[in-house]
C-alpha positions as a Markdown table, in Angstrom:
| # | Residue | x | y | z |
|---|---|---|---|---|
| 1 | Unk | -31.4 | -22.2 | 23.2 |
| 2 | Unk | -30.3 | -18.9 | 22.0 |
| 3 | Unk | -26.6 | -18.3 | 21.3 |
| 4 | Unk | -24.2 | -15.6 | 20.3 |
| 5 | Unk | -22.3 | -15.8 | 17.0 |
| 6 | Unk | -18.5 | -15.6 | 17.4 |
| 7 | Unk | -17.5 | -12.3 | 15.9 |
| 8 | Unk | -14.2 | -12.2 | 14.1 |
| 9 | Unk | -11.4 | -10.1 | 15.4 |
| 10 | Unk | -9.0 | -9.2 | 12.6 |
| 11 | Unk | -5.4 | -8.8 | 13.8 |
| 12 | Unk | -2.6 | -6.8 | 12.4 |
| 13 | Unk | -0.5 | -8.3 | 9.5 |
| 14 | Unk | 3.2 | -8.2 | 10.4 |
| 15 | Unk | 6.0 | -10.4 | 9.1 |
| 16 | Unk | 3.6 | -12.8 | 7.4 |
| 17 | Unk | 1.7 | -13.4 | 10.7 |
| 18 | Unk | -1.3 | -12.0 | 12.4 |
| 19 | Unk | -0.4 | -10.6 | 15.8 |
| 20 | Unk | -2.6 | -8.5 | 18.1 |
| 21 | Unk | -1.7 | -4.9 | 18.7 |
| 22 | Unk | 0.6 | -4.4 | 21.7 |
| 23 | Unk | -1.8 | -1.8 | 22.9 |
| 24 | Unk | -4.6 | -4.3 | 23.4 |
| 25 | Unk | -7.1 | -1.9 | 21.8 |
| 26 | Unk | -9.7 | -2.7 | 19.1 |
| 27 | Unk | -12.6 | -1.0 | 17.3 |
| 28 | Unk | -15.9 | -2.3 | 16.1 |
| 29 | Unk | -16.9 | -2.4 | 12.5 |
| 30 | Unk | -20.6 | -2.5 | 11.7 |
| 31 | Unk | -22.5 | -3.9 | 8.7 |
| 32 | Unk | -25.0 | -1.8 | 6.9 |
| 33 | Unk | -27.8 | -3.2 | 9.2 |
| 34 | Unk | -26.0 | -1.7 | 12.2 |
| 35 | Unk | -24.8 | -5.0 | 13.6 |
| 36 | Unk | -21.3 | -5.6 | 14.7 |
| 37 | Unk | -19.6 | -7.2 | 11.7 |
| 38 | Unk | -16.1 | -7.6 | 13.2 |
| 39 | Unk | -13.5 | -6.1 | 15.4 |
| 40 | Unk | -10.1 | -4.8 | 14.3 |
| 41 | Unk | -6.9 | -4.0 | 16.2 |
| 42 | Unk | -6.0 | -0.4 | 16.7 |
| 43 | Unk | -2.3 | -0.2 | 15.9 |
| 44 | Unk | 0.0 | 1.9 | 18.1 |
| 45 | Unk | 3.3 | 3.7 | 17.8 |
| 46 | Unk | 5.1 | 0.5 | 19.0 |
| 47 | Unk | 3.3 | -1.6 | 16.3 |
| 48 | Unk | 4.6 | 0.9 | 13.7 |
| 49 | Unk | 8.1 | 0.6 | 15.0 |
| 50 | Unk | 7.9 | -3.1 | 14.9 |
| 51 | Unk | 6.6 | -3.0 | 11.4 |
| 52 | Unk | 9.5 | -0.9 | 10.2 |
| 53 | Unk | 12.0 | -3.3 | 11.8 |
| 54 | Unk | 10.3 | -6.2 | 10.1 |
| 55 | Unk | 10.1 | -4.5 | 6.7 |
| 56 | Unk | 13.8 | -3.4 | 6.9 |
| 57 | Unk | 14.8 | -7.0 | 7.6 |
| 58 | Unk | 12.7 | -8.5 | 4.8 |
| 59 | Unk | 13.5 | -5.9 | 2.1 |
| 60 | Unk | 16.9 | -7.2 | 0.9 |
| 61 | Unk | 15.5 | -10.7 | 0.1 |
| 62 | Unk | 12.7 | -9.2 | -1.9 |
| 63 | Unk | 15.0 | -6.8 | -3.7 |
| 64 | Unk | 17.4 | -9.6 | -4.4 |
| 65 | Unk | 14.9 | -11.7 | -6.2 |
| 66 | Unk | 15.0 | -11.6 | -9.9 |
| 67 | Unk | 12.6 | -9.2 | -11.6 |
| 68 | Unk | 10.9 | -12.2 | -13.3 |
| 69 | Unk | 10.4 | -13.9 | -10.0 |
| 70 | Unk | 8.8 | -10.8 | -8.4 |
| 71 | Unk | 6.4 | -10.8 | -11.4 |
| 72 | Unk | 5.6 | -14.5 | -10.7 |
| 73 | Unk | 4.9 | -13.7 | -7.1 |
| 74 | Unk | 2.6 | -10.9 | -7.8 |
| 75 | Unk | 0.7 | -13.0 | -10.4 |
| 76 | Unk | 0.4 | -15.6 | -7.6 |
| 77 | Unk | -1.2 | -12.9 | -5.5 |
| 78 | Unk | -3.8 | -12.3 | -8.2 |
| 79 | Unk | -4.6 | -16.0 | -8.2 |
| 80 | Unk | -5.1 | -16.0 | -4.4 |
| 81 | Unk | -7.4 | -12.9 | -4.7 |
| 82 | Unk | -9.4 | -14.6 | -7.3 |
| 83 | Unk | -10.0 | -17.5 | -4.9 |
| 84 | Unk | -11.1 | -15.0 | -2.2 |
| 85 | Unk | -13.2 | -13.0 | -4.6 |
| 86 | Unk | -16.5 | -13.6 | -2.7 |
| 87 | Unk | -15.0 | -12.6 | 0.6 |
| 88 | Unk | -13.5 | -9.4 | -0.9 |
| 89 | Unk | -16.8 | -8.5 | -2.5 |
| 90 | Unk | -18.6 | -9.1 | 0.8 |
| 91 | Unk | -16.2 | -6.9 | 2.7 |
| 92 | Unk | -16.8 | -4.1 | 0.2 |
| 93 | Unk | -20.6 | -4.5 | 0.0 |
| 94 | Unk | -21.9 | -5.4 | 3.5 |
| 95 | Unk | -19.5 | -3.5 | 5.7 |
| 96 | Unk | -20.3 | 0.1 | 6.5 |
| 97 | Unk | -18.1 | 2.8 | 8.0 |
| 98 | Unk | -16.9 | 2.7 | 11.6 |
| 99 | Unk | -20.1 | 3.2 | 13.6 |
| 100 | Unk | -18.7 | 4.4 | 16.9 |
| 101 | Unk | -19.4 | 8.1 | 17.2 |
| 102 | Unk | -15.9 | 8.9 | 18.5 |
| 103 | Unk | -14.2 | 7.3 | 15.6 |
| 104 | Unk | -12.9 | 9.7 | 12.9 |
| 105 | Unk | -15.0 | 10.5 | 9.9 |
| 106 | Unk | -13.9 | 9.2 | 6.5 |
| 107 | Unk | -11.4 | 11.5 | 4.9 |
| 108 | Unk | -11.4 | 12.7 | 1.3 |
| 109 | Unk | -8.3 | 13.2 | -0.7 |
| 110 | Unk | -7.4 | 16.8 | -1.6 |
| 111 | Unk | -8.4 | 17.8 | -5.1 |
| 112 | Unk | -10.4 | 14.6 | -5.7 |
| 113 | Unk | -13.1 | 15.2 | -8.3 |
| 114 | Unk | -13.7 | 11.7 | -9.6 |
| 115 | Unk | -16.9 | 11.1 | -7.5 |
| 116 | Unk | -19.2 | 10.2 | -10.3 |
| 117 | Unk | -16.9 | 7.4 | -11.5 |
| 118 | Unk | -16.3 | 6.1 | -8.0 |
| 119 | Unk | -20.1 | 6.1 | -7.4 |
| 120 | Unk | -20.4 | 3.5 | -10.1 |
| 121 | Unk | -17.7 | 1.3 | -8.6 |
| 122 | Unk | -19.7 | -1.7 | -7.5 |
| 123 | Unk | -18.0 | -4.2 | -5.2 |
| 124 | Unk | -17.9 | -6.7 | -8.0 |
| 125 | Unk | -16.2 | -4.2 | -10.4 |
| 126 | Unk | -13.8 | -3.0 | -7.7 |
| 127 | Unk | -12.6 | -6.5 | -7.0 |
| 128 | Unk | -12.2 | -7.2 | -10.8 |
| 129 | Unk | -10.2 | -4.0 | -11.2 |
| 130 | Unk | -8.1 | -4.8 | -8.2 |
| 131 | Unk | -7.2 | -8.3 | -9.5 |
| 132 | Unk | -6.5 | -6.8 | -12.9 |
| 133 | Unk | -4.2 | -4.2 | -11.3 |
| 134 | Unk | -2.2 | -6.9 | -9.7 |
| 135 | Unk | -1.7 | -8.6 | -13.0 |
| 136 | Unk | -0.8 | -5.2 | -14.6 |
| 137 | Unk | 2.0 | -4.6 | -12.1 |
| 138 | Unk | 3.2 | -8.2 | -12.3 |
| 139 | Unk | 3.9 | -7.5 | -15.9 |
| 140 | Unk | 5.9 | -4.4 | -15.1 |
| 141 | Unk | 8.4 | -6.2 | -12.8 |
| 142 | Unk | 10.8 | -7.1 | -15.6 |
| 143 | Unk | 10.2 | -4.0 | -17.8 |
| 144 | Unk | 10.3 | -0.9 | -15.7 |
| 145 | Unk | 14.1 | -0.8 | -15.3 |
| 146 | Unk | 14.5 | -0.6 | -19.1 |
| 147 | Unk | 12.4 | 2.5 | -19.3 |
| 148 | Unk | 13.6 | 4.3 | -16.2 |
| 149 | Unk | 17.2 | 3.5 | -16.8 |
| 150 | Unk | 19.4 | 4.8 | -19.6 |
| 151 | Unk | 22.8 | 4.9 | -21.2 |
| 152 | Unk | 24.2 | 8.4 | -20.8 |
| 153 | Unk | 26.4 | 10.1 | -23.4 |
| 154 | Unk | 29.6 | 11.4 | -21.9 |
| 155 | Unk | 33.0 | 12.7 | -23.1 |
| 156 | Unk | 35.9 | 10.5 | -22.4 |
| 157 | Unk | 36.6 | 6.8 | -22.2 |
| 158 | Unk | 33.8 | 5.9 | -20.0 |
| 159 | Unk | 30.5 | 4.0 | -20.0 |
| 160 | Unk | 27.9 | 6.0 | -18.0 |
| 161 | Unk | 24.6 | 4.4 | -17.3 |
| 162 | Unk | 21.7 | 4.9 | -14.9 |
| 163 | Unk | 19.7 | 2.1 | -13.3 |
| 164 | Unk | 16.7 | 2.2 | -10.9 |
| 165 | Unk | 16.9 | 0.5 | -7.5 |
| 166 | Unk | 14.5 | 0.0 | -4.7 |
| 167 | Unk | 14.2 | 2.9 | -2.2 |
| 168 | Unk | 13.9 | 0.6 | 0.9 |
| 169 | Unk | 11.0 | 0.8 | 3.3 |
| 170 | Unk | 7.9 | 2.6 | 1.9 |
| 171 | Unk | 4.8 | 3.5 | 3.9 |
| 172 | Unk | 1.6 | 3.5 | 1.9 |
| 173 | Unk | -1.3 | 5.6 | 3.2 |
| 174 | Unk | -4.5 | 4.6 | 1.5 |
| 175 | Unk | -7.6 | 6.5 | 0.5 |
| 176 | Unk | -11.0 | 5.9 | 2.0 |
| 177 | Unk | -12.5 | 5.9 | -1.5 |
| 178 | Unk | -12.1 | 2.5 | -3.2 |
| 179 | Unk | -10.6 | 0.8 | -0.1 |
| 180 | Unk | -9.3 | -2.2 | -2.0 |
| 181 | Unk | -8.5 | -0.8 | -5.4 |
| 182 | Unk | -6.9 | 2.3 | -3.8 |
| 183 | Unk | -4.8 | 0.2 | -1.5 |
| 184 | Unk | -3.4 | -2.0 | -4.3 |
| 185 | Unk | -2.9 | 1.1 | -6.6 |
| 186 | Unk | -0.4 | 2.4 | -4.0 |
| 187 | Unk | 1.1 | -0.9 | -2.6 |
| 188 | Unk | 1.9 | -2.5 | -5.9 |
| 189 | Unk | 4.2 | 0.2 | -7.3 |
| 190 | Unk | 6.2 | 0.0 | -4.1 |
| 191 | Unk | 6.6 | -3.8 | -4.4 |
| 192 | Unk | 7.5 | -3.9 | -8.1 |
| 193 | Unk | 11.1 | -2.5 | -7.7 |
| 194 | Unk | 11.8 | -4.5 | -4.5 |
| 195 | Unk | 10.7 | -2.3 | -1.7 |
| 196 | Unk | 9.1 | -3.5 | 1.5 |
| 197 | Unk | 5.9 | -1.8 | 2.4 |
| 198 | Unk | 3.9 | -0.8 | 5.5 |
| 199 | Unk | 0.2 | -0.1 | 4.7 |
| 200 | Unk | -2.1 | 2.2 | 6.6 |
| 201 | Unk | -5.5 | 1.2 | 5.0 |
| 202 | Unk | -8.8 | 3.0 | 4.6 |
| 203 | Unk | -10.4 | 4.1 | 7.9 |
| 204 | Unk | -13.9 | 3.9 | 6.6 |
| 205 | Unk | -13.6 | 0.2 | 5.5 |
| 206 | Unk | -10.4 | -1.5 | 6.8 |
| 207 | Unk | -12.0 | -5.0 | 6.6 |
| 208 | Unk | -11.2 | -5.3 | 2.9 |
| 209 | Unk | -7.5 | -4.7 | 3.7 |
| 210 | Unk | -7.5 | -7.6 | 6.2 |
| 211 | Unk | -9.2 | -10.0 | 3.7 |
| 212 | Unk | -6.4 | -8.9 | 1.3 |
| 213 | Unk | -3.9 | -9.7 | 4.1 |
| 214 | Unk | -5.1 | -13.3 | 4.1 |
| 215 | Unk | -4.4 | -13.5 | 0.4 |
| 216 | Unk | -1.0 | -11.9 | 0.9 |
| 217 | Unk | -0.2 | -14.5 | 3.6 |
| 218 | Unk | -1.0 | -17.4 | 1.3 |
| 219 | Unk | 0.8 | -16.0 | -1.7 |
| 220 | Unk | 4.6 | -16.4 | -2.3 |
| 221 | Unk | 5.4 | -12.9 | -1.1 |
| 222 | Unk | 8.2 | -13.2 | 1.4 |
| 223 | Unk | 7.1 | -12.6 | 5.0 |
| 224 | Unk | 7.5 | -9.0 | 6.1 |
| 225 | Unk | 7.6 | -7.6 | 2.5 |
| 226 | Unk | 4.0 | -6.2 | 2.9 |
| 227 | Unk | 2.6 | -5.3 | 6.4 |
| 228 | Unk | -0.8 | -3.9 | 7.3 |
| 229 | Unk | -1.6 | -1.7 | 10.3 |
| 230 | Unk | -5.2 | -0.9 | 10.9 |
| 231 | Unk | -5.9 | 2.0 | 13.1 |
| 232 | Unk | -6.4 | 5.8 | 13.3 |
| 233 | Unk | -4.5 | 7.8 | 10.7 |
| 234 | Unk | -4.3 | 10.8 | 13.1 |
| 235 | Unk | -2.4 | 8.6 | 15.7 |
| 236 | Unk | 0.0 | 7.0 | 13.3 |
| 237 | Unk | 1.0 | 9.7 | 10.8 |
| 238 | Unk | 3.0 | 11.8 | 13.2 |
| 239 | Unk | 5.2 | 8.7 | 13.9 |
| 240 | Unk | 5.5 | 7.9 | 10.2 |
| 241 | Unk | 6.7 | 11.5 | 9.7 |
| 242 | Unk | 9.3 | 11.4 | 12.5 |
| 243 | Unk | 10.6 | 7.8 | 12.0 |
| 244 | Unk | 14.1 | 8.0 | 10.5 |
| 245 | Unk | 14.2 | 4.5 | 9.1 |
| 246 | Unk | 11.3 | 5.0 | 6.7 |
| 247 | Unk | 12.7 | 5.9 | 3.3 |
| 248 | Unk | 9.6 | 7.0 | 1.5 |
| 249 | Unk | 5.9 | 7.6 | 1.8 |
| 250 | Unk | 3.3 | 7.1 | -1.0 |
| 251 | Unk | 0.0 | 8.6 | 0.2 |
| 252 | Unk | -3.5 | 9.6 | -0.7 |
| 253 | Unk | -4.4 | 12.0 | 2.1 |
| 254 | Unk | -6.1 | 15.3 | 2.7 |
| 255 | Unk | -4.1 | 18.5 | 2.6 |
| 256 | Unk | -3.5 | 18.8 | 6.3 |
| 257 | Unk | -2.0 | 15.3 | 6.5 |
| 258 | Unk | 0.0 | 16.0 | 3.3 |
| 259 | Unk | 1.5 | 19.0 | 5.0 |
| 260 | Unk | 2.4 | 17.0 | 8.1 |
| 261 | Unk | 4.2 | 14.4 | 6.0 |
| 262 | Unk | 6.1 | 17.0 | 4.1 |
| 263 | Unk | 7.3 | 18.7 | 7.3 |
| 264 | Unk | 8.7 | 15.4 | 8.4 |
| 265 | Unk | 10.5 | 14.9 | 5.1 |
| 266 | Unk | 12.2 | 18.2 | 5.5 |
| 267 | Unk | 13.5 | 17.2 | 8.9 |
| 268 | Unk | 14.7 | 13.6 | 8.1 |
| 269 | Unk | 14.9 | 13.6 | 4.2 |
| 270 | Unk | 12.4 | 10.8 | 3.5 |
| 271 | Unk | 10.7 | 11.0 | 0.1 |
| 272 | Unk | 7.0 | 12.0 | 0.2 |
| 273 | Unk | 4.7 | 11.6 | -2.9 |
| 274 | Unk | 1.1 | 12.8 | -2.5 |
| 275 | Unk | -0.5 | 11.1 | -5.5 |
| 276 | Unk | -3.3 | 13.7 | -5.9 |
| 277 | Unk | -0.8 | 16.4 | -6.5 |
| 278 | Unk | 0.4 | 14.9 | -9.8 |
| 279 | Unk | -0.3 | 11.3 | -10.5 |
| 280 | Unk | -4.1 | 11.3 | -9.9 |
| 281 | Unk | -5.5 | 14.8 | -9.7 |
| 282 | Unk | -9.1 | 13.7 | -10.4 |
| 283 | Unk | -9.1 | 11.0 | -7.6 |
| 284 | Unk | -10.6 | 8.4 | -9.9 |
| 285 | Unk | -8.9 | 5.1 | -8.8 |
| 286 | Unk | -10.8 | 3.1 | -11.5 |
| 287 | Unk | -9.1 | 5.0 | -14.4 |
| 288 | Unk | -6.1 | 3.9 | -16.4 |
| 289 | Unk | -4.3 | 6.9 | -15.0 |
| 290 | Unk | -4.2 | 5.2 | -11.6 |
| 291 | Unk | -1.6 | 2.7 | -12.8 |
| 292 | Unk | 1.6 | 2.5 | -14.8 |
| 293 | Unk | 5.3 | 3.4 | -14.9 |
| 294 | Unk | 4.8 | 6.9 | -13.4 |
| 295 | Unk | 3.6 | 5.3 | -10.2 |
| 296 | Unk | 6.7 | 3.1 | -9.9 |
| 297 | Unk | 9.2 | 5.9 | -10.4 |
| 298 | Unk | 8.6 | 7.6 | -6.9 |
| 299 | Unk | 9.4 | 4.3 | -5.3 |
| 300 | Unk | 12.8 | 4.0 | -7.0 |
| 301 | Unk | 16.3 | 5.5 | -6.5 |
| 302 | Unk | 18.2 | 6.2 | -9.7 |
| 303 | Unk | 21.8 | 5.1 | -9.5 |
| 304 | Unk | 24.3 | 6.4 | -12.0 |
| 305 | Unk | 27.4 | 4.3 | -12.6 |
| 306 | Unk | 30.7 | 5.3 | -14.3 |
| 307 | Unk | 32.8 | 2.6 | -15.8 |
| 308 | Unk | 36.1 | 3.0 | -17.6 |
| 309 | Unk | 36.2 | 1.7 | -21.2 |
| 310 | Unk | 39.2 | 0.9 | -23.4 |
| 311 | Unk | 39.9 | 3.5 | -26.2 |
C-alpha cells in the first residue's frame, strides 16, 4: 500500500514555544530535488506585535543575570547546536530556496563583495563556524563592559564613569547568504549585553533558523529572550520600522530596505545599524571581521554616572 510521508510544518518561535501564525498562512520549502521538504509559517503584523510584547517582558530577567551566567547560557547553546549538528548541516545542504514562483527572490546585501569566500562555505564548515561563533560571544559576556566602559577625568570632587547597558528589544534582520552563520553573527551581539531579540531569518533558507530554534528552546536561554519569525521581509519590515516599542535594529539588508528602516528611525528614534555600511563591507560572514566587540557596541546604551567624592 502506498503512503504519504508526514511533512513537517515549522512553527514560529515565540516565548520559548512554537505557536502557529495567527494568520494561518504557510509557505512550502522544497529540497534540491524539487520535492516539498517542509512548510513554514508566514508571520504577520500581529505576530510581530506579539513578539515585541514577549521580548519586552523577558528582557529584564536576561539583563539582570550576571555576565558570567549569560556566558554560561550561550556556551550551553553551543553544546545544544553540537548535538543537532547533523540536522543543521542537512538544513543547509538539502534545502533549496523557496520554490513557489510568487515568493520573493533571495536578496543580497548592499556592497557585499565576499562571494568567493561564501562560495566555499560548505554546510559542514558553516555549522562549525556557527558553533565557534557562539563560543566566541560566550567569552565576551563578562569582558565587553570593561572595554566599552571607562573612568572619565573631570575637574572637581567627583567620580565620573561610563558603563554599557542593554538597549532593550532588538530586531535582527538576517542575510540570505550564510543563513545560519549570518543569523548568529547578528543575534549573538544583541544577546551578550542583555537585550531580547526578534529574528527575521533568511528568506532563501529559513529552515536552518527553525532547527536553531529547537536548540534555543532546549538551552538555558530564558523564554522570550530570542524569538524567530519566518515570513516575507517585505511584509514585516514596514511594521518593524513603525513599531515604537522596538529599541534597535541590527540588519543585513539591501539598500532599499536599509532606507526604509532609517526613515522609521527618524520618526520614532530607534537605533538602526546596517552592518554592511561599516562592520562588514565585504559581506564575508566567514571572516574574523564578522565578530567581535565592534558588533556588540551598537546593541548597547552607554550610561555616564556622576558620583560625589570626598576631597
